[in-house]
N, C-alpha and C positions, 0 to 999 in steps of 0.2 A: 742416776739413770744411765748415764753414758757408760759407766763401768759395768753395769748390769748387762747392757746390750753387748759390750765387748766380751763379757764372760759367756753369754749365750752363743755368740758367734764362734768363739773359741771352742766351745763344747761341740757344736755342730761340725766344725772342721776336724777336731781330734777324734770324734767317735762315729760320725756319720749318722747320728740319731736325728730324727725329725722332731724339732721342738715347736715349729710354727712361729718363728720370729717374723717380724714384719718383712714382707716381701716374698716369703716362701709359700709355695703352693705344693701341697703334699704329692699330688699325682706327678707333677713335673719335677719335684725334688728327687723322687725315685728314678725317674728317667734320666735326670742329670747325672746321677751316680753311675747308672748303666752306660750312659753315653761316654763318660770319661774312661770307664773300664774296658770299653769295646775297642776292637781293632779299627783303624781308620776306615777300612772298607765297609764296616757294618754301621758306621755312624749315620750315614744318610738315611737308613731305614729307621733308626731311632729318632732322627730329626722329624721324619714324617709322623711317627707315633706321637711325638711331643706336640706337633701342630694339631693333630686330631684330639689329643687329650686337652690341649689348650682351648679348643673350640667347645669342648664339653664342660669346661669349668664354669660353675655357677658364680656369676659376679654380682648377683642381685643383693647380697648381704654386704658387699664391700666394693664400691665402684673403682677402687684402685687396682683390683685384681687383674683387670685387662692390661694395665701397664706392666704388672709383674709377669704375666704370661708372655707378653711381647718381649720382655727382657730375657727370659729363659730361651726363647727361640733365637733371638739375636745373638745371645752368647754361644749357643751351639753352632750357629753359622760362622761366627768369628773364629771359634776353635777349629772348625774345619778349614777355614781359609788361612789362619795364621799360626795354628799349632797350639799344643797344650800350654806352652809357656805364656800365652796371652792371658790366661786366667790370673796368674800371679802378677803380671805386669799391670793389668787393669785394676786389680785389687790395690796395688801400691799407689797407682795414680789416683784412684778414688779416695784412698785414705788421706793422701796429701791434700787434695782439693777440699775434702770434708773438714779438715782442720783449719782451713783458711777463713779467718773471721770476715774477710771482705765479701765472701760468698753469702748470698741470702740464705736465711734459715731454712726456708722451704726447699731450696736446692740442696742444702747440706743433708736434709732428711732424705731426699731422693737418693743421694749418694750412699747413705747408710743402708737403705733397703736394697740397693744394688749390690753392695758388699755382702749383705746377708744372702742374696741369691748366689753370688759367686762362691760363697762358702760351700754351697751344695755341690759344686763342681770339683771340689778338692777331695782327693782320696783321704780317707781316715788314716790317722797315724798308725803305724805298725804296733802290734801288741808289745807291751813292755813287761818284762819280768818284774815281779815285786822285789824291792830292795831287801 
C-alpha cells in the first residue's frame, strides 16, 4: 500500500497528471500548478481564485475535503511568504515525520495527504528523450 501511494505521488510530481490521490482536489490542483508557474506578482490573484474555488468545492461526499482545501490555501500563502523552496523543504520535513513510528498513525496519514497536495505544487519534470 505504501509503495503504491509513493508511486502515485511520484507520477503526479513527474507528469503533472491529476490522479485524485488522497488529499488532492481537482479544481485546486489545477490552480496550484498555475500558481507555481505564475510570476510572483500574479500569485495574489491566483490565491483569491483558489479561495473562491475552495468555497465552491462540495464536501458532502467526503468530510475531509475541507481540510484539504484549507491546506491548498495555506500552502499558497506560505509560498508567497517564504518562496518556492518552501515546497521542497516542507515535503522533506513531512516525509521525515511520517516515517517516525512514535507519531500516531492518524497523524502519519495526515502527513501523507499533505505530501500528496504538495506534489501538486511541483513542476512536472522536463520531457526526456527516449533512450
